[in-house]
N, CA, C and O atoms as a Tripos MOL2 file, in Angstrom:
@<TRIPOS>MOLECULE
protein
  216   215    54     0     0
PROTEIN
NO_CHARGES

@<TRIPOS>ATOM
      1 N           7.1420  -17.1790   -0.1970 N.3       1 MET1
      2 CA          6.9600  -15.7480   -0.2870 C.3       1 MET1
      3 C           6.1220  -15.1970    0.8580 C.2       1 MET1
      4 O           6.0780  -13.9810    1.0450 O.2       1 MET1
      5 N           5.4860  -16.0120    1.5960 N.am      2 GLN2
      6 CA          4.5940  -15.5680    2.6620 C.3       2 GLN2
      7 C           5.3500  -14.7920    3.7330 C.2       2 GLN2
      8 O           4.7770  -13.8920    4.3470 O.2       2 GLN2
      9 N           6.6260  -15.1150    3.9760 N.am      3 GLY3
     10 CA          7.3700  -14.4630    5.0320 C.3       3 GLY3
     11 C           7.9970  -13.1430    4.6310 C.2       3 GLY3
     12 O           8.5040  -12.4320    5.4990 O.2       3 GLY3
     13 N           7.9860  -12.7840    3.3660 N.am      4 GLU4
     14 CA          8.6050  -11.5380    2.9330 C.3       4 GLU4
     15 C           7.7250  -10.3440    3.2800 C.2       4 GLU4
     16 O           6.5420  -10.3100    2.9400 O.2       4 GLU4
     17 N           8.3160   -9.3660    3.9590 N.am      5 ARG5
     18 CA          7.5790   -8.1490    4.3210 C.3       5 ARG5
     19 C           8.0050   -7.0250    3.4020 C.2       5 ARG5
     20 O           9.1660   -6.9320    3.0030 O.2       5 ARG5
     21 N           7.0580   -6.1810    3.0760 N.am      6 TYR6
     22 CA          7.2970   -5.0430    2.2050 C.3       6 TYR6
     23 C           6.9580   -3.7540    2.9290 C.2       6 TYR6
     24 O           6.0300   -3.7090    3.7360 O.2       6 TYR6
     25 N           7.7150   -2.7070    2.6350 N.am      7 ARG7
     26 CA          7.3830   -1.3610    3.0770 C.3       7 ARG7
     27 C           6.5900   -0.7540    1.9290 C.2       7 ARG7
     28 O           7.1110   -0.5980    0.8250 O.2       7 ARG7
     29 N           5.3340   -0.4130    2.1850 N.am      8 VAL8
     30 CA          4.4280    0.0580    1.1450 C.3       8 VAL8
     31 C           4.1020    1.5260    1.3970 C.2       8 VAL8
     32 O           3.6370    1.8970    2.4750 O.2       8 VAL8
     33 N           4.3540    2.3570    0.3810 N.am      9 VAL9
     34 CA          4.0280    3.7810    0.4550 C.3       9 VAL9
     35 C           2.8370    4.0140   -0.4700 C.2       9 VAL9
     36 O           2.8970    3.7310   -1.6660 O.2       9 VAL9
     37 N           1.7580    4.5320    0.1020 N.am     10 ILE10
     38 CA          0.5410    4.8110   -0.6580 C.3      10 ILE10
     39 C           0.3260    6.3190   -0.6530 C.2      10 ILE10
     40 O           0.2760    6.9520    0.4010 O.2      10 ILE10
     41 N           0.1980    6.8820   -1.8550 N.am     11 ARG11
     42 CA         -0.0370    8.3250   -1.9910 C.3      11 ARG11
     43 C          -1.3700    8.5520   -2.6910 C.2      11 ARG11
     44 O          -1.7180    7.8530   -3.6420 O.2      11 ARG11
     45 N          -2.1070    9.5400   -2.2020 N.am     12 CYS12
     46 CA         -3.3730    9.9200   -2.8110 C.3      12 CYS12
     47 C          -3.1450   11.1670   -3.6500 C.2      12 CYS12
     48 O          -2.7720   12.2060   -3.1050 O.2      12 CYS12
     49 N          -3.3600   11.0960   -4.9690 N.am     13 PRO13
     50 CA         -3.1570   12.2790   -5.8070 C.3      13 PRO13
     51 C          -4.2520   13.3340   -5.6420 C.2      13 PRO13
     52 O          -4.0790   14.4760   -6.0690 O.2      13 PRO13
     53 N          -5.3610   12.9650   -5.0350 N.am     14 LEU14
     54 CA         -6.4590   13.9190   -4.8670 C.3      14 LEU14
     55 C          -6.2200   14.8830   -3.7070 C.2      14 LEU14
     56 O          -6.3830   16.0930   -3.8660 O.2      14 LEU14
     57 N          -5.8380   14.3640   -2.5510 N.am     15 CYS15
     58 CA         -5.6340   15.2250   -1.3800 C.3      15 CYS15
     59 C          -4.1670   15.2920   -0.9520 C.2      15 CYS15
     60 O          -3.8280   16.0220   -0.0200 O.2      15 CYS15
     61 N          -3.2990   14.5390   -1.6230 N.am     16 ARG16
     62 CA         -1.8490   14.5130   -1.3890 C.3      16 ARG16
     63 C          -1.4600   13.8850   -0.0600 C.2      16 ARG16
     64 O          -0.3510   14.1130    0.4240 O.2      16 ARG16
     65 N          -2.3410   13.1050    0.5380 N.am     17 GLU17
     66 CA         -2.0310   12.3870    1.7730 C.3      17 GLU17
     67 C          -1.0700   11.2470    1.4510 C.2      17 GLU17
     68 O          -1.0970   10.7070    0.3450 O.2      17 GLU17
     69 N          -0.2200   10.8770    2.4130 N.am     18 LYS18
     70 CA          0.7690    9.8160    2.2240 C.3      18 LYS18
     71 C           0.6900    8.8560    3.4010 C.2      18 LYS18
     72 O           0.6300    9.2800    4.5550 O.2      18 LYS18
     73 N           0.6920    7.5750    3.1060 N.am     19 TYR19
     74 CA          0.6290    6.5250    4.1250 C.3      19 TYR19
     75 C           1.8290    5.6120    3.9470 C.2      19 TYR19
     76 O           2.1650    5.2380    2.8240 O.2      19 TYR19
     77 N           2.4760    5.2520    5.0460 N.am     20 ILE20
     78 CA          3.5860    4.3000    5.0120 C.3      20 ILE20
     79 C           3.1670    3.1070    5.8590 C.2      20 ILE20
     80 O           2.9370    3.2300    7.0620 O.2      20 ILE20
     81 N           3.0730    1.9470    5.2070 N.am     21 LEU21
     82 CA          2.5720    0.7360    5.8600 C.3      21 LEU21
     83 C           3.5200   -0.4230    5.6020 C.2      21 LEU21
     84 O           4.4250   -0.3280    4.7730 O.2      21 LEU21
     85 N           3.3060   -1.5100    6.3140 N.am     22 ARG22
     86 CA          4.0290   -2.7470    6.0630 C.3      22 ARG22
     87 C           3.0200   -3.8150    5.6900 C.2      22 ARG22
     88 O           1.9020   -3.8430    6.2040 O.2      22 ARG22
     89 N           3.4330   -4.6960    4.7870 N.am     23 GLY23
     90 CA          2.5150   -5.7310    4.3720 C.3      23 GLY23
     91 C           3.2030   -6.8660    3.6570 C.2      23 GLY23
     92 O           4.4290   -6.9090    3.5600 O.2      23 GLY23
     93 N           2.4040   -7.7810    3.1580 N.am     24 HIS24
     94 CA          2.8610   -8.9680    2.4350 C.3      24 HIS24
     95 C           2.2100   -8.9880    1.0710 C.2      24 HIS24
     96 O           1.1610   -8.3800    0.8600 O.2      24 HIS24
     97 N           2.8440   -9.6950    0.1400 N.am     25 LYS25
     98 CA          2.2420   -9.9090   -1.1740 C.3      25 LYS25
     99 C           1.3460  -11.1340   -1.1090 C.2      25 LYS25
    100 O           1.7150  -12.1460   -0.5130 O.2      25 LYS25
    101 N           0.1610  -11.0470   -1.7250 N.am     26 ASN26
    102 CA         -0.7160  -12.2140   -1.7630 C.3      26 ASN26
    103 C          -0.4770  -13.0150   -3.0440 C.2      26 ASN26
    104 O           0.4030  -12.6680   -3.8310 O.2      26 ASN26
    105 N          -1.2390  -14.0630   -3.2550 N.am     27 GLU27
    106 CA         -1.0450  -14.9540   -4.4110 C.3      27 GLU27
    107 C          -1.3770  -14.2880   -5.7420 C.2      27 GLU27
    108 O          -1.0330  -14.8180   -6.7980 O.2      27 GLU27
    109 N          -2.0450  -13.1220   -5.7070 N.am     28 PHE28
    110 CA         -2.3940  -12.3900   -6.9260 C.3      28 PHE28
    111 C          -1.3770  -11.2920   -7.2470 C.2      28 PHE28
    112 O          -1.5350  -10.5700   -8.2320 O.2      28 PHE28
    113 N          -0.3260  -11.1630   -6.4120 N.am     29 GLY29
    114 CA          0.6920  -10.1430   -6.6220 C.3      29 GLY29
    115 C           0.3330   -8.7840   -6.0520 C.2      29 GLY29
    116 O           1.0120   -7.7940   -6.3230 O.2      29 GLY29
    117 N          -0.7430   -8.7330   -5.2540 N.am     30 GLU30
    118 CA         -1.1650   -7.4820   -4.6330 C.3      30 GLU30
    119 C          -0.5990   -7.4000   -3.2250 C.2      30 GLU30
    120 O          -0.3000   -8.4220   -2.6080 O.2      30 GLU30
    121 N          -0.4540   -6.1840   -2.7220 N.am     31 TYR31
    122 CA          0.0830   -5.9890   -1.3770 C.3      31 TYR31
    123 C          -1.0410   -5.9330   -0.3620 C.2      31 TYR31
    124 O          -1.9830   -5.1540   -0.5030 O.2      31 TYR31
    125 N          -0.9340   -6.7660    0.6620 N.am     32 GLU32
    126 CA         -1.9190   -6.8230    1.7460 C.3      32 GLU32
    127 C          -1.3990   -6.0000    2.9140 C.2      32 GLU32
    128 O          -0.4480   -6.3980    3.5860 O.2      32 GLU32
    129 N          -2.0270   -4.8440    3.1580 N.am     33 THR33
    130 CA         -1.6130   -3.9660    4.2500 C.3      33 THR33
    131 C          -2.7490   -3.6610    5.2110 C.2      33 THR33
    132 O          -2.5070   -3.1680    6.3140 O.2      33 THR33
    133 N          -3.9690   -3.9400    4.8170 N.am     34 GLY34
    134 CA         -5.1230   -3.5690    5.6150 C.3      34 GLY34
    135 C          -5.6720   -2.2070    5.2350 C.2      34 GLY34
    136 O          -6.6870   -1.7760    5.7830 O.2      34 GLY34
    137 N          -5.0110   -1.5150    4.2970 N.am     35 PHE35
    138 CA         -5.4480   -0.1930    3.8530 C.3      35 PHE35
    139 C          -6.7040   -0.3350    3.0030 C.2      35 PHE35
    140 O          -6.7530   -1.1740    2.1030 O.2      35 PHE35
    141 N          -7.7140    0.4760    3.2830 N.am     36 LYS36
    142 CA         -8.9640    0.4170    2.5320 C.3      36 LYS36
    143 C          -9.1810    1.6430    1.6520 C.2      36 LYS36
    144 O          -9.4770    1.5070    0.4650 O.2      36 LYS36
    145 N          -9.0360    2.8510    2.2300 N.am     37 ARG37
    146 CA         -9.2370    4.0810    1.4590 C.3      37 ARG37
    147 C          -8.5910    5.2580    2.1830 C.2      37 ARG37
    148 O          -8.3040    5.2030    3.3790 O.2      37 ARG37
    149 N          -8.3780    6.3090    1.4260 N.am     38 CYS38
    150 CA         -7.7950    7.5380    1.9570 C.3      38 CYS38
    151 C          -8.8240    8.2670    2.8200 C.2      38 CYS38
    152 O         -10.0210    7.9960    2.7350 O.2      38 CYS38
    153 N          -8.3530    9.1810    3.6390 N.am     39 VAL39
    154 CA         -9.2630    9.9600    4.4870 C.3      39 VAL39
    155 C         -10.2200   10.8180    3.6580 C.2      39 VAL39
    156 O         -11.2920   11.1870    4.1380 O.2      39 VAL39
    157 N          -9.8380   11.1400    2.4100 N.am     40 CYS40
    158 CA        -10.7270   11.9370    1.5510 C.3      40 CYS40
    159 C         -11.7750   11.0670    0.8540 C.2      40 CYS40
    160 O         -12.6340   11.5900    0.1440 O.2      40 CYS40
    161 N         -11.7150    9.7420    1.0480 N.am     41 GLY41
    162 CA        -12.6940    8.8350    0.4510 C.3      41 GLY41
    163 C         -12.2140    8.1640   -0.8180 C.2      41 GLY41
    164 O         -12.9160    7.3060   -1.3530 O.2      41 GLY41
    165 N         -11.0530    8.5200   -1.3140 N.am     42 ASN42
    166 CA        -10.5050    7.9380   -2.5340 C.3      42 ASN42
    167 C         -10.1270    6.4740   -2.2980 C.2      42 ASN42
    168 O          -9.3840    6.1660   -1.3660 O.2      42 ASN42
    169 N         -10.6310    5.5800   -3.1330 N.am     43 GLU43
    170 CA        -10.3140    4.1570   -3.0370 C.3      43 GLU43
    171 C          -9.6010    3.6350   -4.2760 C.2      43 GLU43
    172 O          -8.9400    2.5980   -4.2160 O.2      43 GLU43
    173 N          -9.7250    4.3390   -5.4020 N.am     44 ASP44
    174 CA         -9.2760    3.7910   -6.6770 C.3      44 ASP44
    175 C          -8.0260    4.4490   -7.2500 C.2      44 ASP44
    176 O          -7.1820    3.7590   -7.8210 O.2      44 ASP44
    177 N          -7.8920    5.7400   -7.1140 N.am     45 GLN45
    178 CA         -6.7870    6.4660   -7.7430 C.3      45 GLN45
    179 C          -5.6520    6.6490   -6.7490 C.2      45 GLN45
    180 O          -5.4090    7.7610   -6.2800 O.2      45 GLN45
    181 N          -4.9600    5.5710   -6.4280 N.am     46 LEU46
    182 CA         -3.8760    5.6150   -5.4620 C.3      46 LEU46
    183 C          -2.5690    5.2220   -6.1320 C.2      46 LEU46
    184 O          -2.5440    4.3510   -7.0020 O.2      46 LEU46
    185 N          -1.4850    5.8690   -5.7220 N.am     47 GLN47
    186 CA         -0.1570    5.5340   -6.2210 C.3      47 GLN47
    187 C           0.5110    4.6780   -5.1580 C.2      47 GLN47
    188 O           0.6380    5.0910   -4.0060 O.2      47 GLN47
    189 N           0.9410    3.4670   -5.5550 N.am     48 ILE48
    190 CA          1.4880    2.5100   -4.6000 C.3      48 ILE48
    191 C           2.9120    2.1610   -4.9890 C.2      48 ILE48
    192 O           3.1740    1.7730   -6.1280 O.2      48 ILE48
    193 N           3.8410    2.2990   -4.0380 N.am     49 GLU49
    194 CA          5.2310    1.9010   -4.2260 C.3      49 GLU49
    195 C           5.5800    0.9450   -3.1010 C.2      49 GLU49
    196 O           5.1900    1.1560   -1.9530 O.2      49 GLU49
    197 N           6.3220   -0.1150   -3.4350 N.am     50 ALA50
    198 CA          6.6940   -1.0900   -2.4180 C.3      50 ALA50
    199 C           8.1580   -1.4720   -2.5590 C.2      50 ALA50
    200 O           8.6780   -1.6050   -3.6670 O.2      50 ALA50
    201 N           8.8160   -1.6460   -1.4140 N.am     51 THR51
    202 CA         10.1900   -2.1250   -1.4000 C.3      51 THR51
    203 C          10.2920   -3.2440   -0.3750 C.2      51 THR51
    204 O           9.6630   -3.2050    0.6830 O.2      51 THR51
    205 N          11.0810   -4.2200   -0.7070 N.am     52 LEU52
    206 CA         11.2740   -5.3760    0.1640 C.3      52 LEU52
    207 C          12.0870   -4.9690    1.3900 C.2      52 LEU52
    208 O          13.1320   -4.3320    1.2630 O.2      52 LEU52
    209 N          11.6040   -5.3380    2.5800 N.am     53 GLU53
    210 CA         12.3440   -5.0480    3.8080 C.3      53 GLU53
    211 C          13.3980   -6.1140    4.0300 C.2      53 GLU53
    212 O          13.2010   -7.2800    3.6890 O.2      53 GLU53
    213 N          14.5010   -5.7100    4.5960 N.am     54 SER54
    214 CA         15.5760   -6.6870    4.8520 C.3      54 SER54
    215 C          15.5160   -7.2320    6.2440 C.2      54 SER54
    216 O          16.3450   -8.0610    6.6190 O.2      54 SER54
@<TRIPOS>BOND
     1     1     2 1
     2     2     3 1
     3     3     4 2
     4     3     5 am
     5     5     6 1
     6     6     7 1
     7     7     8 2
     8     7     9 am
     9     9    10 1
    10    10    11 1
    11    11    12 2
    12    11    13 am
    13    13    14 1
    14    14    15 1
    15    15    16 2
    16    15    17 am
    17    17    18 1
    18    18    19 1
    19    19    20 2
    20    19    21 am
    21    21    22 1
    22    22    23 1
    23    23    24 2
    24    23    25 am
    25    25    26 1
    26    26    27 1
    27    27    28 2
    28    27    29 am
    29    29    30 1
    30    30    31 1
    31    31    32 2
    32    31    33 am
    33    33    34 1
    34    34    35 1
    35    35    36 2
    36    35    37 am
    37    37    38 1
    38    38    39 1
    39    39    40 2
    40    39    41 am
    41    41    42 1
    42    42    43 1
    43    43    44 2
    44    43    45 am
    45    45    46 1
    46    46    47 1
    47    47    48 2
    48    47    49 am
    49    49    50 1
    50    50    51 1
    51    51    52 2
    52    51    53 am
    53    53    54 1
    54    54    55 1
    55    55    56 2
    56    55    57 am
    57    57    58 1
    58    58    59 1
    59    59    60 2
    60    59    61 am
    61    61    62 1
    62    62    63 1
    63    63    64 2
    64    63    65 am
    65    65    66 1
    66    66    67 1
    67    67    68 2
    68    67    69 am
    69    69    70 1
    70    70    71 1
    71    71    72 2
    72    71    73 am
    73    73    74 1
    74    74    75 1
    75    75    76 2
    76    75    77 am
    77    77    78 1
    78    78    79 1
    79    79    80 2
    80    79    81 am
    81    81    82 1
    82    82    83 1
    83    83    84 2
    84    83    85 am
    85    85    86 1
    86    86    87 1
    87    87    88 2
    88    87    89 am
    89    89    90 1
    90    90    91 1
    91    91    92 2
    92    91    93 am
    93    93    94 1
    94    94    95 1
    95    95    96 2
    96    95    97 am
    97    97    98 1
    98    98    99 1
    99    99   100 2
   100    99   101 am
   101   101   102 1
   102   102   103 1
   103   103   104 2
   104   103   105 am
   105   105   106 1
   106   106   107 1
   107   107   108 2
   108   107   109 am
   109   109   110 1
   110   110   111 1
   111   111   112 2
   112   111   113 am
   113   113   114 1
   114   114   115 1
   115   115   116 2
   116   115   117 am
   117   117   118 1
   118   118   119 1
   119   119   120 2
   120   119   121 am
   121   121   122 1
   122   122   123 1
   123   123   124 2
   124   123   125 am
   125   125   126 1
   126   126   127 1
   127   127   128 2
   128   127   129 am
   129   129   130 1
   130   130   131 1
   131   131   132 2
   132   131   133 am
   133   133   134 1
   134   134   135 1
   135   135   136 2
   136   135   137 am
   137   137   138 1
   138   138   139 1
   139   139   140 2
   140   139   141 am
   141   141   142 1
   142   142   143 1
   143   143   144 2
   144   143   145 am
   145   145   146 1
   146   146   147 1
   147   147   148 2
   148   147   149 am
   149   149   150 1
   150   150   151 1
   151   151   152 2
   152   151   153 am
   153   153   154 1
   154   154   155 1
   155   155   156 2
   156   155   157 am
   157   157   158 1
   158   158   159 1
   159   159   160 2
   160   159   161 am
   161   161   162 1
   162   162   163 1
   163   163   164 2
   164   163   165 am
   165   165   166 1
   166   166   167 1
   167   167   168 2
   168   167   169 am
   169   169   170 1
   170   170   171 1
   171   171   172 2
   172   171   173 am
   173   173   174 1
   174   174   175 1
   175   175   176 2
   176   175   177 am
   177   177   178 1
   178   178   179 1
   179   179   180 2
   180   179   181 am
   181   181   182 1
   182   182   183 1
   183   183   184 2
   184   183   185 am
   185   185   186 1
   186   186   187 1
   187   187   188 2
   188   187   189 am
   189   189   190 1
   190   190   191 1
   191   191   192 2
   192   191   193 am
   193   193   194 1
   194   194   195 1
   195   195   196 2
   196   195   197 am
   197   197   198 1
   198   198   199 1
   199   199   200 2
   200   199   201 am
   201   201   202 1
   202   202   203 1
   203   203   204 2
   204   203   205 am
   205   205   206 1
   206   206   207 1
   207   207   208 2
   208   207   209 am
   209   209   210 1
   210   210   211 1
   211   211   212 2
   212   211   213 am
   213   213   214 1
   214   214   215 1
   215   215   216 2
@<TRIPOS>SUBSTRUCTURE
     1 MET1         2 RESIDUE 1 A MET
     2 GLN2         6 RESIDUE 1 A GLN
     3 GLY3        10 RESIDUE 1 A GLY
     4 GLU4        14 RESIDUE 1 A GLU
     5 ARG5        18 RESIDUE 1 A ARG
     6 TYR6        22 RESIDUE 1 A TYR
     7 ARG7        26 RESIDUE 1 A ARG
     8 VAL8        30 RESIDUE 1 A VAL
     9 VAL9        34 RESIDUE 1 A VAL
    10 ILE10       38 RESIDUE 1 A ILE
    11 ARG11       42 RESIDUE 1 A ARG
    12 CYS12       46 RESIDUE 1 A CYS
    13 PRO13       50 RESIDUE 1 A PRO
    14 LEU14       54 RESIDUE 1 A LEU
    15 CYS15       58 RESIDUE 1 A CYS
    16 ARG16       62 RESIDUE 1 A ARG
    17 GLU17       66 RESIDUE 1 A GLU
    18 LYS18       70 RESIDUE 1 A LYS
    19 TYR19       74 RESIDUE 1 A TYR
    20 ILE20       78 RESIDUE 1 A ILE
    21 LEU21       82 RESIDUE 1 A LEU
    22 ARG22       86 RESIDUE 1 A ARG
    23 GLY23       90 RESIDUE 1 A GLY
    24 HIS24       94 RESIDUE 1 A HIS
    25 LYS25       98 RESIDUE 1 A LYS
    26 ASN26      102 RESIDUE 1 A ASN
    27 GLU27      106 RESIDUE 1 A GLU
    28 PHE28      110 RESIDUE 1 A PHE
    29 GLY29      114 RESIDUE 1 A GLY
    30 GLU30      118 RESIDUE 1 A GLU
    31 TYR31      122 RESIDUE 1 A TYR
    32 GLU32      126 RESIDUE 1 A GLU
    33 THR33      130 RESIDUE 1 A THR
    34 GLY34      134 RESIDUE 1 A GLY
    35 PHE35      138 RESIDUE 1 A PHE
    36 LYS36      142 RESIDUE 1 A LYS
    37 ARG37      146 RESIDUE 1 A ARG
    38 CYS38      150 RESIDUE 1 A CYS
    39 VAL39      154 RESIDUE 1 A VAL
    40 CYS40      158 RESIDUE 1 A CYS
    41 GLY41      162 RESIDUE 1 A GLY
    42 ASN42      166 RESIDUE 1 A ASN
    43 GLU43      170 RESIDUE 1 A GLU
    44 ASP44      174 RESIDUE 1 A ASP
    45 GLN45      178 RESIDUE 1 A GLN
    46 LEU46      182 RESIDUE 1 A LEU
    47 GLN47      186 RESIDUE 1 A GLN
    48 ILE48      190 RESIDUE 1 A ILE
    49 GLU49      194 RESIDUE 1 A GLU
    50 ALA50      198 RESIDUE 1 A ALA
    51 THR51      202 RESIDUE 1 A THR
    52 LEU52      206 RESIDUE 1 A LEU
    53 GLU53      210 RESIDUE 1 A GLU
    54 SER54      214 RESIDUE 1 A SER
């Protein structure tokens, strides 16, 4: 599974900012993209959607 890349869309419901990133799934089932927090400071209330890239 290490080689599978995902297109990850992260949306912030507080400021409505949207980020489109690429990443991998880790052993815990979480997506590793390098994203830390939204520009408004939100770290916890994020909507995350991921699709497998071909």
